[in-house]
C-alpha positions, -999 to 999 in steps of 0.1 A, spaced: -86 105 -355 -90 70 -341 -116 63 -315 -105 56 -279 -107 20 -267 -140 8 -253 -124 -18 -230 -95 -13 -206 -79 -40 -186 -57 -27 -158 -40 -54 -138 -12 -57 -113 -5 -50 -77 1 -12 -80 -34 -2 -70 -24 35 -69 -13 36 -105 -46 19 -116 -66 44 -95 -47 73 -112 -55 59 -146 -92 56 -138 -91 91 -125 -77 103 -158 -106 86 -177 -130 104 -153 -114 138 -160 -118 133 -197 -156 130 -192 -158 168 -183 -178 183 -155 -174 160 -125 -210 166 -115 -222 154 -149 -196 127 -151 -209 111 -119 -243 106 -135 -227 84 -162 -202 65 -140 -209 31 -125 -186 10 -102 -192 -27 -98 -178 -50 -71 -163 -80 -89 -174 -103 -61 -210 -98 -68 -214 -84 -104 -233 -106 -129 -228 -104 -167 -264 -95 -176 -263 -66 -151 -230 -54 -165 -242 -56 -201 -274 -37 -192 -254 -7 -179 -228 -8 -206 -255 -8 -233 -272 23 -218 -264 56 -235 -245 82 -213 -264 110 -198 -251 145 -207 -216 132 -213 -199 118 -244 -191 85 -228 -203 62 -200 -176 49 -176 -182 15 -161 -156 2 -137 -155 -34 -125 -132 -41 -96 -116 -75 -91 -139 -97 -112 -113 -116 -131 -93 -119 -99 -122 -135 -82 -126 -160 -111 -88 -168 -109 -94 -182 -75 -117 -208 -92 -89 -218 -116 -100 -198 -147 -69 -207 -169 -91 -215 -199 -67 -243 -209 -64 -279 -199 -37 -268 -175 -22 -233 -168 14 -223 -166 15 -231 -129 1 -266 -135 -32 -258 -119 -64 -277 -129 -87 -264 -156 -115 -239 -148 -149 -252 -138 -173 -253 -168 -194 -225 -154 -164 -202 -153 -153 -211 -188 -188 -204 -201 -189 -170 -183 -155 -160 -197 -165 -171 -232 -197 -150 -230 -177 -120 -217 -151 -124 -245 -179 -126 -271 -195 -94 -257 -164 -72 -254 -160 -64 -292 -196 -53 -293 -191 -25 -268 -202 9 -283 -179 39 -286 -200 56 -260 -189 32 -233 -156 28 -215 -156 -5 -196 -126 -8 -172 -116 -39 -154 -93 -32 -125 -76 -63 -112 -54 -61 -80 -30 -89 -92 -13 -95 -125 -32 -119 -147 -13 -149 -163 -3 -145 -199 -26 -173 -209 -57 -157 -193 -84 -159 -220 -96 -123 -216 -60 -111 -218 -54 -131 -249 -87 -120 -265 -80 -83 -259 -43 -83 -269 -37 -62 -300 -73 -54 -306 -82 -18 -316 -111 -17 -291 -89 -27 -261 -61 -13 -240 -42 -35 -216 -19 -20 -189 0 -39 -163 10 -20 -131 37 -36 -111 51 -21 -79 84 -4 -82 112 -18 -60 149 -10 -53 165 16 -75 134 17 -96 114 30 -67 138 58 -60 137 68 -97 99 68 -95 101 92 -66 124 115 -85 100 115 -115 69 122 -94 87 151 -78 97 165 -112 62 162 -124 50 184 -95 76 210 -103 101 200 -76 131 179 -71 147 152 -48 184 145 -45 192 110 -55 201 103 -18 168 117 -6 148 96 -30 167 65 -19 161 74 18 124 78 12 122 46 -8 139 27 20 115 41 45 82 34 26 72 13 -4 35 20 -7 29 43 -38 -1 61 -23 17 68 10 48 79 -10 28 102 -31 16 120 0 51 122 15 65 136 -18 39 164 -18 46 171 19 83 173 14 82 195 -17 59 219 2 83 218 31 112 231 9 87 254 -9 99 240 -42 129 263 -38 155 236 -36 158 198 -39 146 177 -9 176 162 10 180 131 32 179 154 63 144 167 52 132 131 48 144 122 83 130 153 98 96 154 82 84 119 74 68 98 101 90 69 91 123 89 94 122 92 132 113 56 138 146 40 128 164 47 161 134 34 180 135 2 158 173 -1 166 167 3 203 138 -22 203 159 -47 183 187 -44 209 162 -49 238 149 -80 220 184 -93 216 194 -84 252 221 -60 240 222 -34 268 251 -13 254 234 -8 220 200 -2 235 214 24 259 233 41 230 202 43 209 183 57 239 208 84 244 206 94 207 169 99 211 173 119 244 197 142 225 169 151 201 137 148 222 123 154 257 124 122 279 86 119 281 83 122 243 109 94 239 91 73 265 59 79 245 76 67 213 89 36 231 55 28 246 38 32 213 63 9 196 59 -18 222 21 -14 222 21 -21 184 45 -50 189 22 -65 215 -8 -61 193 11 -75 163 22 -105 184 -14 -112 193 -25 -109 156 4 -132 144 -5 -158 171 -41 -157 157 -28 -165 122 -26 -130 107 0 -122 80 22 -91 80 -2 -76 55 -32 -83 78 -13 -67 107 -7 -36 86 -44 -34 77 -56 -40 112 -32 -16 129 -34 10 101 3 10 95 24 16 64 36 -18 49 73 -13 57 69 -3 94 43 -31 98 69 -56 84 95 -44 109 71 -45 138 62 -81 129 99 -90 128 103 -75 163 72 -92 176 86 -126 166 116 -120 188 96 -118 219 69 -140 234 35 -126 244 42 -130 282 75 -112 279 59 -84 259 31 -80 284 58 -78 312 77 -51 292 46 -31 286 38 -31 323 73 -19 331 69 9 306 37 21 322 53 20 356 82 41 343 57 66 329 40 68 363 74 73 381 84 101 358 51 119 359 48 117 397 85 129 400 95 97 418 124 95 393 145 118 372 133 112 336 165 105 317 179 83 345 146 64 347 147 56 310 182 44 312 174 22 342 144 8 323 164 -1 293 191 -18 314 164 -38 333 148 -49 300 180 -62 286 192 -79 318 
């Protein structure tokens, strides 16, 4: 029986897949309480090679192997131009001498790792094919290289179906596609898959209606359509989408959804004006990537003064309804018409 690799290089943007792989390595160490005593995680922004070597060369305590995880070290060095050649595939300049020397020392050390150590490099972006560590580890019995790219399009829907099957449930193809269109973050999708399978009690396949009814993303589409129409000044479409919502929800709940959406758009507009990207907006506002992208698109349709004025009108409408100065549904329709005038 061959020995497992002593060096693992996990690279690519699918952080969830990398995390699952590392979790599998931890499970193989046995009792979690004992495994934690022989597990070390380094931040790649601060780790030094001598420190790393010291830990890797230490025998495990009460477990068969020691697990050492280094997060983002090679990615940090990439920012310094660590191609290792006179010019990389993107035509970038060569790495500084200090980086080349560090990589050379690391490459020389990797084959000397003992069987009692599993050193895992987790990189949040795909490394170029010419990367010296990638080239040195390729095809070696002591190394395993895995690239984790994000699934997109039909591939993402197929991934959802496979994840459901692995849990003992099923999605219809249309339901998998609906969920894939609503969310593209693997970690969030994993949670939604578990929730939906529990909802149907694993007794039948999840349907598109289940996705729309249960996921937080499913109910947002009509609100997005209405907000888009308001931004474009399209009163008929905005009113139609409002009436769809009122058929499903109480007026105050619909108003709450609208207020929340415009509050996020207002915040996104401020962040975008301050130089934030859509990813930065998602992180700051704690949103899923796809809704964050949509909110940023809507924020770009409206100026900050206009958004502030809209938000004030929404709060006035809320006050009018709660103090019975206006009939709720009529107040909402009047509000939408005024916002698209």
